[in-house]
C-alpha positions in Angstrom: 179.8 29.4 96.0 180.9 32.9 97.3 181.4 33.2 100.9 178.5 34.6 103.0 180.6 36.1 105.6 179.9 39.8 106.1 182.8 42.0 106.1 182.9 45.1 108.4 182.5 48.3 106.6 185.5 50.7 106.8 185.4 53.8 108.8 183.5 56.7 107.2 181.5 54.3 105.0 177.8 53.2 105.1 176.0 50.4 103.4 172.5 50.9 101.9 169.6 48.6 101.7 170.6 47.7 98.1 174.1 46.7 99.0 175.5 49.9 97.6 178.4 51.2 99.5 177.9 55.0 100.4 181.0 56.9 101.1 180.5 60.0 103.2 182.5 62.9 102.2 185.0 64.1 104.7 184.5 67.7 106.0 186.9 70.1 104.3 188.0 73.2 106.1 187.4 76.3 103.9 190.3 78.6 103.3 188.8 81.5 105.2 188.2 79.5 108.3 184.4 79.6 107.9 182.3 76.3 107.6 181.6 74.9 104.2 178.1 76.2 103.3 177.7 73.4 100.7 178.2 70.5 103.0 174.5 70.1 104.0 173.5 70.2 100.4 176.2 67.6 99.4 175.1 65.2 102.3 171.5 65.5 101.0 172.3 65.0 97.4 175.0 62.2 97.5 173.0 59.4 99.2 170.3 60.0 96.5 172.8 60.0 93.7 174.5 56.7 95.1 171.0 55.0 95.5 170.3 55.8 91.9 173.7 54.6 90.8 173.0 51.2 92.5 169.6 50.8 91.1 170.9 51.4 87.6 173.7 48.8 88.2 171.1 46.3 89.4 168.9 46.8 86.5 171.8 46.6 84.0 173.0 43.4 85.5 169.4 41.9 85.4 169.0 43.0 81.8 172.4 41.4 80.7 171.5 38.1 82.5 168.0 38.0 80.8 169.6 38.8 77.5 172.1 36.0 78.0 169.4 33.5 78.7 167.4 34.6 75.8 170.4 34.1 73.5 171.6 30.8 75.2 168.6 28.9 76.4 169.4 26.1 78.8 169.2 22.4 77.2 168.1 20.1 80.0 168.2 16.9 78.1 171.7 17.7 76.8 172.9 18.6 80.2 171.3 15.4 81.7 173.0 13.4 79.0 176.3 14.9 79.8 175.8 14.4 83.4 175.0 10.6 82.9 178.0 10.3 80.6 180.2 12.0 83.1 179.0 9.5 85.8 179.7 6.4 83.7 183.2 7.8 82.9 183.7 8.5 86.5 182.6 5.0 87.5 184.9 3.6 84.9 187.8 5.6 86.0 187.1 4.7 89.7 187.4 0.9 89.1 191.1 0.9 88.4 191.5 3.6 91.1 189.8 1.4 93.6 192.1 -1.5 92.7 195.0 0.7 92.9 194.0 2.0 96.3 193.4 -1.5 97.6 196.9 -2.4 96.6 198.2 0.6 98.4 196.2 -0.2 101.5 197.7 -3.7 101.8 201.1 -2.5 101.1 202.9 -2.2 104.4 205.5 0.1 103.0 203.1 2.9 101.7 202.2 5.6 104.2 198.6 6.0 105.1 198.4 9.8 104.6 198.8 9.7 101.0 196.1 6.9 100.8 193.6 9.2 102.7 194.4 12.2 100.6 193.9 10.3 97.4 190.7 8.8 98.6 189.4 12.1 99.7 190.2 13.6 96.2 188.7 10.6 94.6 185.5 10.4 96.5 184.7 14.2 96.1 181.6 14.6 93.8 181.8 16.6 90.6 179.8 19.7 90.7 177.1 20.1 87.8 174.7 22.8 86.7 171.2 22.3 88.1 168.6 23.5 85.5 165.9 23.9 88.1 168.3 26.3 90.0 169.1 28.2 86.8 165.3 28.6 86.1 164.8 29.8 89.7 167.6 32.4 89.3 166.1 33.6 86.0 162.7 34.2 87.6 164.4 36.0 90.5 166.3 38.3 88.1 163.1 39.1 86.2 161.3 40.0 89.4 164.3 42.1 90.5 164.2 43.9 87.1 160.5 44.4 87.5 160.8 45.8 90.9 163.6 48.1 89.8 161.5 49.4 86.9 158.7 50.1 89.4 161.1 51.8 91.7 162.8 53.7 89.0 159.4 55.0 87.8 158.6 56.4 91.2 162.0 58.0 91.7 162.2 59.4 88.3 160.4 62.8 89.0 163.4 63.5 91.3 166.0 62.7 88.9 166.1 66.1 87.1 166.3 68.2 90.2 169.0 65.8 91.6 170.9 66.4 88.4 170.4 70.3 88.7 171.6 70.1 92.2 174.8 68.2 91.2 175.4 70.7 88.5 174.9 73.6 91.0 177.2 72.0 93.5 179.9 71.7 90.8 179.6 75.4 89.8 179.3 76.6 93.4 182.8 77.8 93.7 182.7 79.7 90.5 179.4 81.4 91.4 180.8 82.4 94.8 183.9 83.9 93.4 181.8 86.0 90.9 179.4 87.1 93.7 182.4 88.2 95.9 184.0 90.0 92.9 180.7 91.7 92.3 180.6 92.8 96.0 183.9 94.3 95.8 183.1 96.3 92.7 179.7 97.3 94.2 181.6 98.6 97.4 183.7 100.7 95.3 180.7 102.2 93.3 181.6 100.4 90.1 178.2 99.2 89.5 178.6 98.2 85.9 181.3 95.8 86.7 179.3 94.5 89.6 176.4 94.0 87.5 178.4 92.0 84.9 179.8 89.7 87.6 176.4 89.1 89.2 175.0 88.5 85.8 177.7 85.8 85.0 177.0 84.1 88.3 173.3 83.9 87.6 174.1 82.5 84.3 176.1 79.7 86.0 173.4 79.2 88.6 170.0 80.5 87.6 168.5 79.4 90.8 171.0 81.4 93.0 168.9 83.7 95.2 171.9 85.7 96.3 172.9 86.3 92.6 169.4 87.3 91.6 169.0 89.7 94.6 172.5 91.2 93.9 171.5 91.7 90.2 168.3 93.5 91.2 170.1 95.6 93.8 172.8 96.7 91.5 170.4 97.3 88.6 168.5 99.7 91.0 171.7 101.5 91.9 172.5 101.9 88.1 169.0 103.2 87.4 169.4 105.5 90.3 172.7 107.0 89.0 171.3 107.5 85.5 168.1 108.9 87.1 170.1 111.5 89.0 172.3 112.4 86.1 169.4 113.0 83.7 167.6 115.1 86.5 170.8 117.2 87.0 171.3 117.8 83.4 167.7 118.6 82.8 167.5 121.2 85.6 170.7 122.8 84.4 169.3 123.2 80.9 166.1 124.6 82.4 168.0 127.3 84.4 170.1 128.1 81.2 166.9 128.6 79.2 167.5 125.6 77.1 163.9 124.4 77.6 163.6 121.8 74.9 166.8 120.2 75.9 165.6 120.2 79.6 162.5 118.4 78.6 164.3 115.8 76.7 166.5 115.0 79.7 163.6 114.9 82.2 161.6 112.7 79.9 164.7 110.4 79.9 164.6 110.4 83.8 160.9 109.7 83.8 161.4 106.6 81.8 163.5 105.2 84.6 161.0 106.3 87.4 157.6 107.0 86.0 156.0 107.8 89.4 158.6 110.2 90.7 157.0 113.4 92.0 160.3 115.2 91.4 160.3 114.4 87.8 156.6 115.4 87.3 157.2 118.7 89.1 160.2 119.5 87.1 158.5 118.6 83.9 155.6 120.9 84.8 158.0 123.8 85.3 159.6 123.1 82.1 156.3 122.8 80.2 155.2 126.1 81.7 158.5 127.7 80.7 158.1 126.3 77.1 154.7 127.7 77.0 155.5 131.2 78.2 158.6 131.3 75.9 156.5 130.4 72.9 153.9 133.1 73.9 156.7 135.6 74.3 158.1 134.6 70.9 154.7 135.2 69.3 154.2 138.5 71.0 157.6 139.7 69.6 156.6 138.7 66.1 153.2 140.4 66.4 154.9 143.7 67.6 157.4 143.5 64.6 154.5 142.9 62.3 152.5 145.8 63.7 155.6 148.1 63.4 155.7 147.1 59.7 152.1 147.5 59.3 151.9 143.8 58.3 148.5 143.3 60.0 147.9 139.9 58.4 150.9 138.4 60.0 150.3 140.3 63.3 146.8 138.7 63.3 148.2 135.1 62.8 150.6 135.6 65.8 147.8 136.8 68.0 145.6 133.8 67.0 148.5 131.4 67.8 148.9 132.9 71.2 145.1 132.7 71.9 145.1 129.0 70.9 147.7 128.4 73.6 145.7 130.5 76.0 142.5 132.1 75.1 142.6 134.5 78.1 145.9 136.4 77.4 144.8 140.1 77.3 147.5 141.3 74.9 146.5 138.7 72.2 142.8 139.5 72.7 143.4 143.2 72.3 145.9 142.7 69.4 143.5 140.5 67.6 140.8 143.2 67.7 143.3 145.9 66.6 144.6 143.8 63.8 141.1 143.1 62.5 140.1 146.7 62.5 143.3 147.8 60.6 142.7 145.0 58.1 139.1 146.0 57.5 139.8 149.8 57.1 142.8 149.0 54.9 140.8 146.9 52.6 138.1 149.6 52.2 140.8 152.2 51.5 142.3 150.1 48.8 138.9 149.6 47.1 138.4 153.3 46.6 142.1 153.8 45.5 141.6 151.1 42.9 138.2 152.3 41.8 137.8 155.9 42.1 134.9 156.1 39.8 132.8 154.5 42.4 132.7 157.7 44.2 130.7 159.2 41.3 127.8 157.8 43.2 126.7 159.9 46.1 126.3 156.9 48.2 129.8 155.6 47.6 131.2 159.0 48.0 129.7 159.0 51.5 131.1 155.6 52.2 134.6 156.9 51.2 134.2 159.8 53.6 133.2 157.3 56.5 136.4 155.3 55.7 138.5 158.4 56.1 136.9 159.1 59.4 137.6 155.5 60.7 141.1 155.7 59.4 141.9 158.8 61.2 140.8 157.2 64.5 142.8 154.1 64.1 145.8 153.6 66.6 148.4 153.1 65.7 148.4 154.9 62.4 151.7 154.1 60.6 153.2 156.0 57.7 151.8 153.4 55.2 148.2 153.9 56.4 148.7 157.7 56.5 149.9 157.8 52.9 147.0 155.7 51.7 144.6 157.8 53.6 145.9 161.0 52.1 145.4 159.5 48.8 141.9 158.7 49.5 141.3 162.2 50.8 142.6 163.7 47.7 140.2 161.5 45.6 137.3 162.5 47.8 138.0 166.2 47.5 138.3 165.8 43.8 135.1 163.9 43.7 133.4 166.6 45.7 134.8 169.6 43.6 132.4 170.5 40.7 133.6 171.3 37.1 131.8 174.0 34.9 130.1 172.6 31.9 128.7 174.9 29.2 125.9 173.4 27.1 124.9 175.2 23.9 121.6 174.5 21.9 119.4 176.2 19.2 116.5 177.1 21.6 114.3 174.6 19.7 115.7 171.4 21.2 114.5 170.0 24.6 117.7 169.3 26.5 118.0 166.9 29.5 121.0 165.6 31.5 120.8 162.3 33.3 121.6 162.5 37.0 120.7 166.2 36.8 117.3 166.6 35.2 115.4 168.4 32.4 116.9 171.7 31.3 114.4 172.7 28.7 115.1 174.9 25.6 117.9 177.4 25.7 120.6 178.7 23.6 123.3 178.5 26.4 123.3 177.0 29.9 126.1 176.6 32.4 126.1 173.6 34.9 128.5 172.8 37.9 129.0 168.9 37.8 131.0 166.8 40.0 133.6 164.6 38.3 132.0 161.5 36.6 130.2 160.5 33.4 127.0 162.1 32.3 124.6 161.6 29.4 122.9 164.7 27.6 119.9 164.0 25.5 118.2 166.4 22.9 114.5 166.1 21.8 112.5 167.9 19.0 109.3 166.9 17.2 109.8 165.7 13.6 113.5 165.2 14.3 115.7 162.4 15.4 116.8 162.4 19.0 120.4 163.1 19.7 122.5 161.6 22.7 125.8 162.6 23.8 128.1 161.1 26.8 130.3 163.5 28.6 132.9 162.7 31.2 133.8 165.2 33.7 137.2 164.7 35.2 138.4 165.9 38.6 139.8 169.5 38.5 139.2 169.7 34.8 138.8 173.1 33.2 135.2 174.3 32.0 133.8 171.9 29.5 131.7 173.0 26.5 128.9 170.8 25.0 126.5 171.4 22.0 123.1 169.7 21.8 120.9 170.4 18.6 118.4 168.0 16.8 119.1 168.7 13.0 117.9 165.5 11.2 114.2 165.2 10.3 112.4 162.0 10.6 
């Protein structure tokens, strides 16, 4: 049987309720003279870990014992038989031993001490395995295993955090080194390097609040640097007149700080500058178009300006001016392309009105003046009559369309404006005659004969 004497626990050691020896870690002085910040954490974690280890060992022992009993069940009858057999053998062995001891006791020469020792050895009973005791131990082991499984089930929710805390403790030194390195970089404005160190520390210990705060802090500093650079580049481009580039830079700054009033005001100024620059560009295009008398192009430029801002006066006036120029130019072109239209008194009057409108237009460029002169010449020619001499036999009734009936005569002189005319001769008993004459502008005197000669 093992000894039941309790041994005193060595210094710095504790004994748990489950007979698991808990070794309290010694306090280690840090290199920088400051107390170890991880000691409270370790003092909290180590007892829990050791308790779990003890429970696991007990469970493993109980499991091995039960497995052994299941593979090697106790045979009570065999053990009883072996016990009885041992008793018989022992009795047989003790008979000659008793005789020998008797002889030794009566022998005066033999010392008494050896006889007592031999007797003590002979009389000591032989230890045997008690089946009832074994069954009792098996029952105790099963109960202990059942208790452990219940206890393990109740502690299990804390096993994962304990494991994480242990892993965090093992990585604490590396995390602290990375954080200190990041602080050094941050102090020297090397924020990119600092951000890298803090990120590495956070990868090692995702629950480190210090590393997380440092990452957020440095990230904000990096964003601040990029924001200021984009703002500076954008304002520089704005003052240089590179408005599109300025807008691109400022939009980049806005992506970092969408609610910044500084960015919003700068973008408003840039957008206004872009708007004014576009309007000015369109104004220059319209002026160039007017100088070349390309009123269609000028009108497109004015309309584009009014689309940006419908209240810009130069565009409003330019639009009206361009429309008037285009309208007059179209009417002049019509009479230049179809001068015969002025044979009609109404169209001739329209041409005269167009000339009057064109002379009042401003500006009146050389191209318009040239076309206006051409139209004036056509109108003058259309107004200038041409002499037409009509001869007949004094028997034929003569009439001229657009002029009227002339009656019977031998010779008749008419003054007709350029154009086409139809002369008709009528006489009873004779076929009618019809003749078309064309009077051209500035044409010399025209002679026409109208006589009905064919009888019906």
